C-alpha positions in Angstrom: -0.1 -0.1 0.2 2.5 2.7 0.6 4.4 2.0 -2.9 0.9 3.0 -4.5 0.3 5.5 -2.2 3.9 7.4 -3.0 3.3 6.6 -6.6 -0.2 8.5 -6.5 0.9 11.8 -6.7 4.5 12.2 -7.7 3.0 15.0 -9.6 2.6 18.9 -9.6 -0.3 20.8 -9.4 16.2 38.2 -9.9 19.3 37.4 -9.1 20.9 38.1 -5.6 23.8 39.9 -4.9 24.8 37.8 -1.6 28.2 36.4 -1.1 28.3 32.5 -0.9 30.0 29.6 -0.4 29.9 27.3 -3.9 28.8 24.1 -2.9 29.2 21.1 -5.3 26.5 20.7 -7.4 25.5 19.7 -11.0 24.7 23.1 -12.5 22.8 22.4 -15.9 19.9 23.7 -17.9 16.8 22.0 -19.3 17.7 21.1 -23.1 14.7 22.6 -24.0 13.8 26.5 -23.2 10.5 27.6 -22.9 9.8 30.7 -25.3 8.7 33.9 -23.3 5.5 35.8 -23.9 5.9 39.7 -24.7 6.3 41.1 -21.2 8.0 38.5 -19.6 11.4 38.0 -18.3 13.9 35.1 -17.2 15.9 36.0 -13.7 17.9 33.6 -12.3 18.0 34.0 -8.3 21.5 33.2 -6.6 20.5 30.8 -3.6 22.4 31.3 0.2 24.1 27.7 -1.7 25.3 29.2 -4.5 22.4 27.3 -6.6 20.8 29.7 -8.8 16.9 29.5 -9.5 14.9 30.1 -12.3 12.2 32.7 -11.9 9.9 34.1 -14.8 9.0 37.7 -14.4 5.8 39.6 -15.7 5.3 43.2 -14.4 2.1 45.3 -14.5 2.5 47.6 -17.1 3.4 51.1 -16.1 0.3 52.6 -17.2 -1.5 50.6 -14.7 1.0 51.3 -12.2 0.7 55.1 -12.4 -3.0 54.8 -12.4 -3.4 52.7 -9.5 -5.1 54.1 -6.5 -3.9 51.1 -4.1 -0.5 48.8 -4.0 -1.5 45.3 -4.8 0.5 43.1 -3.2 3.2 40.7 -5.8 2.2 37.3 -6.4 5.0 34.2 -6.2 3.8 31.4 -7.8 5.1 27.8 -7.2 4.5 24.8 -9.7 4.2 21.1 -8.8 6.0 17.9 -9.8 6.8 17.5 -13.8 6.3 21.3 -14.1 8.3 24.5 -13.8 8.2 27.9 -14.0 6.3 27.7 -17.7 3.4 26.6 -16.6 2.1 29.5 -14.7 3.8 31.8 -17.8 1.3 30.4 -20.5 -1.8 31.7 -19.4 -2.0 33.1 -15.6 1.0 35.4 -15.4 -0.3 37.7 -18.6 -3.7 37.4 -16.6 -2.5 39.1 -13.1 -0.1 41.2 -14.7 -2.9 42.9 -17.2 -5.1 42.8 -13.7 -2.5 45.3 -11.8 -0.3 42.4 -10.1 3.4 42.0 -10.1 4.0 38.4 -11.2 6.8 35.6 -10.4 6.9 32.5 -11.2 9.6 30.4 -9.4 11.3 27.1 -11.1 12.4 24.5 -8.1 15.7 23.2 -8.1 16.1 20.6 -10.8 12.9 22.0 -12.6 13.1 24.1 -15.3 16.2 26.5 -16.0 17.2 26.0 -12.3 20.4 24.6 -11.5 20.4 21.0 -9.9 21.9 20.1 -6.9 24.0 16.5 -5.7 21.8 13.9 -4.9 18.9 12.2 -6.3 15.9 14.4 -5.6 15.8 18.0 -5.9 15.0 18.9 -2.0 12.7 18.3 1.2 9.7 20.5 2.1 11.5 22.5 4.3 14.8 23.3 1.0 12.1 24.2 -1.2 10.2 26.3 0.9 13.4 28.1 2.4 14.7 28.4 -0.8 11.3 30.5 -2.1 11.7 32.4 1.6 15.3 33.3 0.5 14.1 34.4 -2.9 11.1 36.6 -1.2 13.0 37.8 1.4 15.9 39.4 -1.0 13.6 40.8 -3.2 10.3 41.3 -2.3 10.6 42.2 1.7 9.0 45.3 1.1 5.4 44.2 0.2 4.6 41.2 1.3 3.3 38.8 -1.5 0.7 36.5 -2.0 2.3 32.7 -2.0 0.4 30.5 -4.8 0.9 27.0 -4.9 0.0 24.3 -6.9 -0.8 20.3 -6.3 2.7 19.4 -4.5 3.5 22.9 -4.5 0.9 23.5 -2.3 2.1 21.2 0.1 5.2 23.2 0.1 3.0 26.5 0.8 1.8 24.6 4.0 5.4 23.9 4.9 6.2 27.5 4.6 3.1 29.0 6.5 3.8 26.8 9.5 7.3 28.2 9.6 6.4 32.4 9.2 7.3 33.6 12.5 6.4 37.8 13.2 10.1 39.2 13.4 9.0 42.1 15.6 7.1 40.3 18.2 9.9 37.7 18.2 13.0 39.6 17.6 14.3 37.7 15.6 15.9 37.7 11.7 15.7 33.9 11.2 12.2 33.6 9.7 10.6 33.1 6.6 8.9 36.6 5.6 5.6 37.3 6.2 2.7 37.1 3.0 -0.4 38.8 2.3 -1.8 35.4 1.8 -1.8 32.4 0.4 -3.6 30.3 -2.1 -3.1 26.1 -2.7 -4.5 25.1 -6.0 -5.5 21.4 -6.6 -3.0 20.8 -3.9 -2.0 17.9 -1.6 -3.4 18.1 1.6 -1.8 18.5 5.0 -2.0 14.5 5.6 -0.4 14.0 2.0 -0.9 11.0 -0.5 -1.2 8.0 1.8 -5.0 8.9 2.5 -5.9 9.5 -1.1 -3.6 6.3 -2.0 -6.2 4.1 -0.2 -9.5 5.6 -0.9 -8.2 5.8 -4.9 -7.3 1.6 -4.2 -10.5 1.2 -2.1 -13.3 3.1 -4.4 -11.7 3.3 -7.8 -9.2 0.7 -8.5 -9.0 1.5 -12.3 -8.1 5.0 -11.4 -5.8 4.1 -9.1 -4.1 2.2 -11.4 -4.4 5.0 -14.1 -2.7 6.9 -11.3 0.2 4.9 -10.9 0.7 4.0 -14.6 0.6 7.8 -15.4 2.8 9.3 -13.0 4.8 6.7 -11.1 5.7 5.0 -14.3 5.6 8.3 -16.2 3.5 7.0 -18.6 1.8 10.9 -19.5 5.1 11.5 -21.3 4.3 9.1 -24.1 0.6 8.4 -24.1 -1.8 11.4 -24.8 -4.7 9.8 -23.7 -3.8 9.2 -20.5 -1.6 12.7 -20.0 -5.0 14.3 -21.0 -6.8 12.0 -18.4 -4.5 13.1 -15.3 -4.0 16.7 -16.1 -6.5 18.0 -18.5 -10.4 18.3 -19.5 -11.3 16.2 -21.8 -12.1 19.0 -23.9 -8.1 19.7 -24.5 -7.4 19.2 -28.2 -4.6 16.7 -29.1 -1.8 19.1 -30.2 -2.3 21.2 -27.2 -2.1 18.0 -24.9 1.0 17.1 -26.6 2.8 20.9 -26.2 2.3 20.5 -22.3 3.1 16.7 -22.7 6.4 17.8 -24.1 7.2 20.8 -21.7 6.6 18.3 -18.8 8.9 15.9 -20.1 11.6 18.1 -19.9 10.6 20.0 -16.6 11.8 17.5 -14.0 15.5 16.3 -13.6 15.3 14.8 -10.1 11.9 14.2 -8.2 11.1 17.1 -5.9 11.2 14.6 -2.9 11.5 11.1 -1.4 8.2 10.3 -1.0 8.7 7.8 1.8 10.6 10.6 3.5 7.6 13.4 2.9 5.3 11.3 4.1 7.3 10.2 7.0 7.2 13.7 8.0 3.4 15.2 7.3 1.3 15.8 8.6 2.4 19.7 8.1 2.0 21.5 11.4 -0.6 23.8 12.2 0.7 27.7 11.3 1.6 29.9 14.4 -0.9 32.5 14.8 -0.6 35.2 11.8 -2.6 37.5 9.8 -1.9 35.4 6.5 -5.3 35.4 4.4 -5.6 31.6 2.8 -7.8 30.4 -0.5 -8.3 27.2 -0.7 -8.8 25.9 -4.5 -10.0 23.0 -6.3 -11.2 21.4 -9.6 -14.4 19.2 -10.0 -12.7 17.3 -12.8 -9.2 16.4 -10.8 -8.3 13.1 -11.8 -5.5 13.2 -8.4 -6.6 14.6 -5.6 -10.4 13.9 -4.9 -13.1 15.8 -3.1 -12.5 14.5 0.4 -8.6 15.8 -0.1 -9.4 18.9 -1.2 -12.1 19.2 2.0 -9.4 18.3 3.9 -6.5 20.8 3.4 -10.2 23.5 3.9 -10.4 21.8 7.5 -7.3 22.2 8.3 -7.1 26.0 7.8 -10.2 26.5 8.8 -11.8 27.8 5.5 -14.6 27.1 2.7 -12.9 25.5 0.1 -13.6 26.5 -3.8 -14.1 23.9 -6.3 -14.3 25.2 -9.6 -16.3 23.4 -12.1 -15.6 22.1 -15.6 -11.4 22.3 -14.9 -8.9 19.4 -14.2 -5.5 19.3 -12.3 -3.8 21.4 -14.1 -6.4 24.4 -13.6 -3.8 27.2 -14.9 -3.4 25.0 -18.2 -6.7 23.4 -19.0 -8.8 24.7 -21.7 -11.1 27.3 -19.3 -8.2 27.8 -17.8 -9.7 31.2 -16.9 -12.5 29.9 -14.1 -9.9 29.3 -11.8 -8.2 32.7 -12.4 -11.0 34.8 -12.4 -12.0 33.3 -8.7 -8.5 33.8 -7.6 -8.6 37.7 -9.0 -12.1 38.0 -7.0 -10.5 37.0 -3.6 -7.4 39.3 -4.3 -9.5 42.3 -5.1 -10.8 42.1 -1.4 -7.0 43.2 -0.6 
């Protein structure tokens, strides 16, 4: 059972001038560079380890910046397994930058064009969250951002939330920077994938087999129908599925986590008391995170989750991507 539950969710969901000691690492880039859209820039943030992390930014246009009646928080997007910063750059970065938000999408280490650390996996919840915290501390410290995570990226956001410390009240400088808000999109729940795996095995054995085949055996990389069923709506055209299939295949040079060690460390701790606003978003046609997983995340944070009709697990890439974007924008307008 452990192997099944571990395999079911092996998926997704500015350079600093610091002086650092360079570690031994594999410094490599993806063999295929994602072509940026108008208004987007590819930056490389230098981490304390010396490794560089890809960031795709798209700032709100200058006219909106001058006309803005109130300052909007920057948005920082975190992908899940088999994805990278490009998955946000397709639709959501242009949408939110045109809506008045400076937007940044991060590629975690060994994903996209970020550097690759030594070892068999890209990192842990702690290292990934610390890398994001370093980016925010270095570049966005004057304006607390909204942190948005998809799939396993949502679990990283949950870990980040659990480690925010109010620096003024505790007099510490060794803390994750505060956030204006946090959003979990089709996120792995706080307890991890074990509960999901058990439910699939008992109630949807065919689906459990397909998810394992698609993700653990990486058959989504070669089968368009299986890729579509795993990540997208049934209405997604073959050429578009094939395009994203190719990008996903090249996105991840190492798994984000050691899943056995990850599951042993869960559930994530409850956040300390802080004013961070939280939104939990799910997709009605999600083939990976079921409705009970969505409800678990909502209960954990005492918020009512929003389940969006007509979209699948890759909400930000799906053929109806604007549905999720508009719900998030409406939530952001209350800031």
